[in-house]
C-alpha positions as CSV (number, residue, x, y, z in Angstrom):
1,M,-28.1,-5.4,3.1
2,K,-24.3,-5.4,3.1
3,E,-22.5,-2.2,4.0
4,P,-19.2,-1.7,2.1
5,M,-16.3,-0.3,3.9
6,S,-12.5,-0.3,3.8
7,L,-10.4,-2.5,6.0
8,E,-9.4,0.5,8.1
9,G,-13.0,1.4,8.6
10,Y,-13.8,-2.1,9.7
11,D,-10.8,-2.2,12.0
12,L,-12.0,1.1,13.6
13,L,-15.5,-0.3,14.1
14,V,-14.1,-3.4,15.8
15,K,-11.7,-1.3,17.9
16,E,-14.6,0.9,19.2
17,F,-16.8,-2.2,19.9
18,K,-14.0,-3.9,21.9
19,F,-13.2,-0.7,23.8
20,L,-16.8,-0.2,24.8
21,L,-17.4,-3.9,25.7
22,E,-14.1,-4.6,27.5
23,V,-13.1,-1.3,29.0
24,Q,-15.9,1.3,29.1
25,K,-18.8,-0.9,30.1
26,P,-17.0,-2.7,33.0
27,E,-15.9,0.7,34.3
28,V,-19.5,2.1,34.2
29,V,-20.9,-1.1,35.7
30,Q,-18.4,-0.6,38.6
31,E,-19.5,3.1,38.9
32,K,-23.1,1.9,39.1
33,L,-22.3,-0.7,41.8
34,V,-20.4,1.9,43.9
35,A,-23.2,4.4,43.6
36,A,-25.8,1.8,44.4
37,A,-23.9,0.9,47.6
38,Q,-24.4,4.5,48.8
39,G,-28.0,3.7,49.6
40,D,-31.3,5.4,48.5
41,R,-31.3,5.0,44.7
42,S,-34.2,7.3,44.1
43,E,-32.2,10.5,44.8
44,N,-28.8,9.1,43.9
45,A,-27.5,11.2,40.9
46,D,-24.3,9.1,40.5
47,Y,-26.4,5.9,40.2
48,H,-28.8,7.4,37.7
49,A,-25.9,8.9,35.7
50,A,-24.1,5.5,35.5
51,K,-27.4,3.8,34.6
52,E,-27.9,6.4,31.7
53,K,-24.3,5.8,30.5
54,L,-24.9,2.1,30.4
55,R,-28.0,2.6,28.3
56,F,-26.0,4.7,25.8
57,I,-23.1,2.2,25.7
58,D,-25.5,-0.7,25.1
59,K,-27.3,1.1,22.3
60,R,-23.9,1.9,20.7
61,L,-22.7,-1.7,21.1
62,F,-25.9,-2.9,19.4
63,F,-25.4,-0.5,16.5
64,L,-21.8,-1.4,16.1
65,N,-22.5,-5.1,16.2
66,E,-25.1,-4.7,13.5
67,M,-22.7,-2.7,11.3
68,I,-19.9,-5.3,11.9
69,Q,-22.2,-8.1,10.8
70,K,-23.4,-6.2,7.7
71,S,-20.0,-5.0,6.7
72,Q,-18.5,-6.0,3.4
73,I,-14.8,-5.2,3.5
74,I,-13.5,-3.9,0.1
75,D,-9.9,-3.1,-0.8
76,P,-10.3,-0.4,-3.4
77,S,-6.5,-0.4,-4.0
78,T,-6.9,-3.6,-6.0
79,F,-9.4,-2.0,-8.5
80,P,-8.2,-0.4,-11.8
81,H,-10.5,2.7,-11.2
82,A,-11.1,3.1,-14.9
83,K,-14.7,3.4,-13.9
84,V,-16.0,5.0,-10.7
85,G,-16.5,2.5,-7.9
86,F,-16.0,2.2,-4.2
87,G,-12.9,4.0,-3.1
88,S,-12.6,6.0,-6.3
89,T,-11.5,9.7,-6.0
90,V,-13.3,11.5,-8.7
91,K,-12.8,15.0,-10.1
92,I,-15.9,16.4,-11.7
93,V,-16.9,19.8,-13.2
94,N,-20.2,21.4,-12.8
95,L,-21.3,22.1,-16.4
96,D,-23.3,25.2,-15.4
97,T,-20.7,26.9,-13.2
98,D,-17.4,25.4,-14.5
99,E,-16.5,24.7,-10.8
100,E,-14.4,21.6,-10.2
101,E,-15.2,19.4,-7.2
102,V,-13.4,16.3,-5.9
103,Y,-15.1,13.4,-4.1
104,T,-14.1,10.0,-2.8
105,L,-16.7,7.3,-2.5
106,C,-16.6,5.4,0.7
107,G,-18.7,3.6,3.3
108,V,-21.4,5.4,5.2
109,L,-19.4,5.3,8.5
110,E,-16.3,6.5,6.8
111,S,-17.9,9.5,5.1
112,E,-17.0,13.1,5.9
113,P,-19.0,15.1,3.3
114,E,-17.3,18.3,4.5
115,N,-14.0,16.8,3.5
116,G,-15.1,15.3,0.2
117,L,-15.6,11.7,1.5
118,I,-19.2,10.8,0.4
119,S,-21.2,7.7,1.2
120,I,-21.7,5.4,-1.8
121,H,-25.4,5.6,-0.8
122,S,-25.6,9.4,-1.5
123,P,-27.4,10.6,-4.7
124,L,-24.1,12.0,-6.2
125,A,-22.2,8.8,-5.5
126,R,-25.0,6.7,-7.0
127,A,-25.0,8.9,-10.1
128,L,-21.2,8.5,-10.4
129,M,-21.0,4.7,-10.0
130,G,-19.8,2.8,-13.1
131,R,-19.1,6.0,-15.2
132,G,-15.8,6.8,-16.9
133,V,-13.7,9.9,-17.7
134,N,-15.5,12.4,-20.0
135,D,-19.0,10.9,-19.1
136,D,-21.7,13.6,-18.5
137,F,-24.4,12.9,-16.0
138,K,-27.2,14.6,-14.2
139,V,-28.0,14.3,-10.5
140,Q,-31.1,15.4,-8.6
141,L,-29.8,17.0,-5.4
142,P,-32.0,18.2,-2.6
143,H,-32.3,21.8,-3.9
144,A,-31.5,21.5,-7.6
145,K,-30.8,19.2,-10.6
146,K,-27.1,19.5,-11.6
147,E,-25.1,18.4,-14.6
148,Y,-21.5,17.3,-14.3
149,E,-18.7,15.8,-16.4
150,I,-16.1,13.5,-15.0
151,L,-12.6,14.8,-15.5
152,E,-10.5,12.3,-13.6
153,I,-10.8,9.0,-11.7
154,K,-8.0,7.8,-9.4
155,Y,-7.3,5.9,-6.2
156,I,-6.3,7.6,-3.0
157,N,-6.5,5.7,0.3
158,I,-9.8,6.7,2.1
159,F,-8.1,7.0,5.5
160,S,-5.4,9.2,4.2
161,L,-8.1,11.8,3.4
162,K,-10.0,11.5,6.6
163,K,-9.7,14.4,9.1
164,N,-11.9,13.0,11.8
165,I,-10.6,9.6,12.9
166,R,-12.1,8.7,16.2
167,G,-10.0,7.3,19.0
168,E,-10.7,5.9,22.5
169,N,-11.4,9.5,23.8
170,E,-14.2,9.8,21.3
171,F,-15.5,6.2,22.0
172,S,-16.1,7.0,25.7
173,F,-19.3,8.2,27.2
174,H,-18.4,10.8,29.8
């Protein structure tokens, strides 16, 4: 199954993959070699720590490689956003409470639900897809069924809304 994401999201995946493969893994392999040269591996904490780090790096590389291969890069800035789709920022109102909420639909690895960036696979995003302004819809959430109306649909760059953009420090396994 294809995994939609923005170009920035894809670039970040590739950046992390390259960093782990070309920088972090060789460093940890070297740590392991140095530790192994110290003799008895059975009680060598540095050796076991490096071995464990390598396992985590390899698992992450496998995951990132799968995501890169499944990725479907989408540029939401080219869509009219007359209807809700990938990259749409949507203002909705809860018809029971009159509370307004704003969400942006994005890829699963780009999502930050606490900041209004929700995966297109989430129940709310699936209920929003293809709808227009003034459309009412119901969605079954984990604890309740809620009814909303769409007030506004617009485009705002996903990465301009993100608060947790990972860099090399977050890529590393310490």
